[in-house]
N, C-alpha and C positions, 0 to 999 in steps of 0.2 A: 919499172913500176915507179921509181922515184921521179924520173924525168916526166912521165905522164901526169903525175900529181901536180908538179910545178906548173905545167902548161895549163891544166884545168883551173888552177888557182889564179894564174895571170889573166886568163880569159874572163873569169868571173869579176876580177877587179876592173878590167876595162869596161865591162858592161855596166857596172855600178857607176863608173865615172861618166859614161856617155848617156845614161838614162835621163838625168835632169835636162841635158841639152836637147835630147830628142823630144821630151815633153814640152819644152819651151818652143821648139820649132813647130810642133803640132798645134800648139795653142795660137801661134801667130796667124793661122789661117782663119781664126774666128774673130778677128778684129772688126769692130763696127764703128760707125761715125758718130760724132757728137758735135753739135754746133758750138761756135765760139761767140761770146757776147762781150762787147766793149761798152764801157760807160763813159759818157761825156759829162763832166762835172763843171758847173759854173757857180762861182761864189758871188757874194753880193757886190763885189767890185767889178764883176764882169770877167775875171780871170778864168780861163778854161784849161782843164786838165783831162787826160784820157787815162782810163784804168781798165785793165784786162781782167774780167771776171769778178771784180770787186766793186760793189755798189758805192755810190757817193756817200760821204759823211752827212749826218743830219744838218739841215740848214742850207744845203746846197741844192741848186737846180740840177736835176738829173735827167739825162737822155740816154736811151739804150739803143745799141745797134748790133744786129746779128749779121755776121759777115760770111757765114759759110760753115764748113765742117772740117774737123780734124780727126785723125785716127786715134782711137783709145782702146784699151783693153775692155773686154766685156764685163758688165757688172753681174753680181749674183742674181739668179732668177728670182723674181718676186712672186708672191702669191697672186693669182688672178683677182682683179678688182671687178666690181659690178660694172656693167656696161653703162656708159654715159654718152651724151651727145658729143660728136667730134669737135675739138677746139678749132678756132680759126687758124689757118696756116700762118706762120711767122712771116713778117715782111723783112726781106733781106735787103741790106743796102740803104735803109732809111732810118734816121733817128726818130724815135717815138717819145713824145713828152710824157714823162711819168713821175717827175720829182717835185713839181710845184704843189704845195698843199692845197687841196680843194675844199672849200666850204660848201655847205648844202644851201643851194639857192632854189627858189621856186617863185613864180609870179603870184602875187596876191590876187584873190578873186575880184577885189575892187578895182584892180588895174586893167581889167578887160576893156574898159571904155576909153582908155588912154591911147594915144597914137602909137603906131609901130615904132620900134627902135630904128636908129639910123642904119644904113647899110654897112656891112663889114665885108672885107675881102681876105681870103686865104692866099698869101703871097709866098713865092719861092724865089730866093736870091740866086745869083750865078754860082754861089758856093753850095747850093742845095739846102740852105737854111730856110725854115718856114716861120712865118709870123702873121699876125692879124693886123690889118691896116684899114683905114677909112677911105682910101682912094684906090681906084682900079689902075691908075697910072702914076705910081710913085716916081720920084726923081731917079734918073739913071745913076748907077754906082760905078766907081772907078775900079776896074779889075787890074791889079798891077801886072806889068809885063817885065820879063827879064831883060836887063840891059847888058850887052856884051861889048867888049872892046874890039879894036881892029883885028887883033889876033884870035878873036873868037872866045876869049876867056871872059869870065864874069867880071864886069867892071864895077865893083862895089864902090859906092860913094861918088862915082863919076856922073851919075844922072839918074833920073827916074822917068818911067813912062807907064801909061795905063790905057786900057781900053774901056770905054763907057758901055756898060751893059745894063739892060732893062730887066727888072724883076717881072716875073709872070704872076698875074693875080686872077683869081676866080671869085665871083660873088657867092657868098654863103646863102643858101636857100632861106626864105623867110621863116619857115617853121623851126630852123636851127639858130636863128639870130639871138634869141635870149640866152641860150647855152653858150654861144660864142662870146657875148658880152660879159657873162658871168666869168668865163675863163680869162678874158682880158682883165677883169677886175681883180681876180685872184693873182695873176701874174704881176700886176702893178702893186698889189699889197705885199707880195713876196719881196719885190725889189725895195720897196719903201722900208720894210721891216728890218732889213739888213744893210741899209744904206749908211754911208758915212756922212759926217756933218756937211761936207762940201756939196753933196748932191741931194740932201734930204729935202730942201725946199722945192727944188725942181720936180722931184718924184712925188712930193706931196700934192703939187698942183696937178700933175698928170693923173694921180689917183682920184682926186676930187672931181676932175672933169669927166672921167669915166663913170664915177658913181652918179653924177648928175644926169648923164645921158640915160642911165638905167632908171633912175628915179622918175624921170619925166616921160617914160614910155610904159607900154603894157608889160614890160619885163620887171617893173617895180615889185619888190618883195613886200612892201608895205605902202599904204596910202593914208596920208593924214586926213582926218575928217574935217569938213568945213565947220568952223565954229558956229555959223549961222544955221546949220542944219539941225533939225530936232534930234 
């Protein structure tokens, strides 16, 4: 009788020790996927840093990139929410501009008689960076090539080489030109606001040129009255 009691107690102890491990293994089958988000932060001096899951600090230009999914433990079940229209699917592999402060712009009614704004082009560089430009054929860029020595090792400091690559550009449709020019003005204002003394005059001229293009077109947000008019 004593030997049977010791065996029963030992079995009960083993079950208690193994129970948490069994529960953990059972829960492993319910893993689900969650996307990973990287933030590309650019300060006023043009320095770029990457952050995993943490938005950029205020005052920095922020771009967001979704690169896929990672396995995570399930979250607690939430109460059902009212049905809403489905959101647009996320764009994987592309940075989306989200960090430049946007002012509210709208063409003035009096600007409807002014000429259309100059053409703008949405361009993509060989590195995948996008920007707005005023020409469909920007100058080619030098894409660095790796230089190696005779033995195949990287020959740092021994020479440089590059391949000239052309950016690809597409014209922005005319109905979207005003919005594109407003975006360009906001980006120029952001750079000017956080510029150092060395670049302030250059950026000031660039901002003034963009503002003048808008002011002379049907995108103008205000139109000065002719003093001779009643």
